[in-house]
N, C-alpha and C positions, 0 to 999 in steps of 0.2 A: 632356655637353660632347664633342665629336668629338675622336678620338684621331688622325684622318687628318691629316697635314700637307698644307699645299698645295702644289700641283705647282709645280715650277720654271717660270719664264717660259721661252716660246720664244724662241729668239735669231735674228734676222732681220739679214742685211747687205744694206744697201742703198748701191750705189756713187752717188757724185756727190749725195748728201743733204744737202749744205751749204745748197741753197737750191733754189728752184723746184718740180719736180715732186717729185724725189727727196726735198725736206725734206717736203713734203706727205704723202707715201707714209709716210715714217718715223714722223711725229706720227701718222696714222691707226693705225698699227700699235703705236706705243708707248701711244696712249691705249687701246689694247684689251688692254694688260696684256703685250706684249713687251718683251723686251732689244732695243735697237736698236742695231748697230754702224753709225757713220757713216764710210763710206770714201771719202774726198774729197782731192781733188790739193791743192786752194788753202788754206793754212792759215789765212788770214784768213777764207775762206768757212766753212771747218769750225767755226772758233770761235764764228762767229755762229749757225752752223745747232746747234750742241750748246747754246750759250746759250739758244736759242728753246725748243728740246726738254726741256732741264732746267727752265726757266720752266713747261712745259705738264705737267710732272711725269712726263715720259718717263723711264724708265732707259735711258741712252746710254752708249755706250763710244766714243770717236773714235779711230779709224786712220788716219792720213793715207796716202793709197794712190795711186800712180801706176798705172793699170790696164794700161798698156803696158811696164810694167817688170817682168820675173818677179821680180826679187829682191824688189820692193816688195809685189808680189801675195803671195810668199811670207811675207813679215813680215805681212801682213794675216791669212793662214790661220793662221798659228803663233799671233797675238794671239786669234782667234776659238777655236782650238782650246782655249786656256787658260780660255776662259769656259764650255766644255762641248761646244763644236762647234755649226755652224750648222744651225739647222732650215730656213732657208729664205733665198734669195738672190733680191735684186732688181737687175738689171744695168741701172741707169738711166744711168750715166756716159755722156755721149756728146759729141762736139764738135758743137755746133750755132750758138754765137756766131758771127753774121756769115760763114756759110760760103757763103751764096748770092749771086746776081747775075749769074752770068755763064753764058753758054751752054756747053755740054760742051767744046767745040772750044776753048774759052779758058781752062779751068781749068788752072792750073799743075799739074805733074807732083807736086811736093812736097805742094801743098795736097790733091789728090785722094788720094795715099798717106796723109797724117795722117789725114784723116778715117776712111779705112777701117782704119787701124790702130788709131784710139780705138775707133770704134764697132761694129767687129767683132772683131778680134783681142782686144782688152780684154775683151769679152764673154766669149770663148772662155777667155782665160788665167784669169779670177776662177773661171768654173765649174769648170775644170779644178782649180784649186788647192782649192777647198772641197768637191770632188765627195764624196771618202771619207766628210767630216763629215757632209755631206747625205744619203749613202747609209746610214749609222750610225744616223741618225734618220728615214730614208723620208720625206725632205722634198721641198721644191718649189724650182723656179727660174722667176722670170718674167724675160723679156727685154723691154726696152721697144724696141719698134719705132716705126713712124710709118705714118700714112695717107698719107703723102708717097710712100711705096713703092708704094703701090696705086693712086693718083691720077696719079702722074707729075708731080709738081710740075716746073713750068719753071725754069731756071737754078739748077738746083739737084741736079745729076746725080750729083755724088759722094756727097750726102748721100742721095738717093734709092737709089743702090746700096747704100750701107752698111746702110739699113734694110731694103732687099729681101734682103740677105744674113743679115741677123739672123733674118728670118721663115725662111729656110731653114736656117740653124743650128739655130734652135729645132726643126724637125721632125727632122733629124738627130739631135740631142741626145736628145729624147724617145725616139727609136727605142733608142739605146745605153742610156739611163738606166731604160727600163721594167723590165726583168729585176731591178733593185734596188729597185723600188718608188718610185724618184724621177721625179716629174712635172715636166716643162718645157713651158710655155706662154709666147706672147707676148702683149702689149697695144700696139696699135697707136693711139696718140692722135690727134686732130687738131690743128691750130694752137691751141697754148694760150698765155695769157697769163702769162708768167714771163719771167725776166729775159734767158734766153738767145734770147728771140724779140722784144726791144725792136727789135732792127735790122729785123725785118719791115716791108716798106712796107705802108702803110694799105690800099691796094687789093688787097692779099693777105687781110686781115682782112675786108673789104667782101665780097670773094668769098665767102669760107667762110661768112659770114653770110646772103648771099644764096642759096647753094645746100644749105645745111644743112635737113634736115627740121625740126629744132629751131633755130629763127634767133636764137641767144644765142651770147655768146660762152662759150668753154670754158674754166674755171678746174682748178687743178691737182685739186680735190677730187673732180672729176667723173671723175678716172681712178684715185685712191687706192684707193677702196672694191672696183672691180674687181680691183686687184692683191691685195688683201687676201684677197678670195674665191679668187683661183687659187691662195694659198698655204695657204687654210685646207682642212680636212677635208671641208667641202661640197663641194669642187672634186675629191675623190680619185678620181674615175674620169674627169677631164678632163686629157689632155696631146696635145702636138704641135698645140696650137690657136692662132690668131691671134685675139684679140677685139678688135673696132674698135670705139674710143670716141670718136666725134667729131660725135656730134649729128645723124649721119644724113648725112653730106656724101658717104661712100664707102658704097654698098651692095653687098655680094657677091650 
């Protein structure tokens, strides 16, 4: 009989993990044995997400979090420290619900600022708050961008700008974090059928299906495995990159 104890599970923080893509990522990581921290703003969505993950056998901790509030983010960091610190972070929380529909010259200033605040500043705030923990574990960060920033989706300029900024931020973070052995990458999904995209017009889905190399709808599961790879040791020499996962709609 072996006298070696089983290693402690890795702890991954996933923001916006109560539903949709974030929930799919959390479940993928949890089913592989990780301890997942669900950092979600809305309590009712967080509760449903945690219930789903628990039913799937995932070891999960819930920390209700507003990624734009430094105090809330500090509370998240303290809670994760009590669990032994973060080995990885997935910055998935973003404002996407119903943000499109207007040309750039008609977008209200408040709406533009709010999208940038959540999608860009929130990514930076959480990453900064958890950085010492990640450095201690020589961990990894994955930021969720979007192929919208590469395609230039119409009537969505503030969202496009925010996700373009996430791609640029990822590169800057990777340069700063490299000496500590922390890797930082981005994943840019295409139009994915989740709750946050329910308001997307049918013609936008049709456009993606028509012009993808793989003419099928994208699901959250198509992205979760790529995120898990970038967090893993299999990607130990990958940093500062943006991996586009959209069925070949955008090709660099």
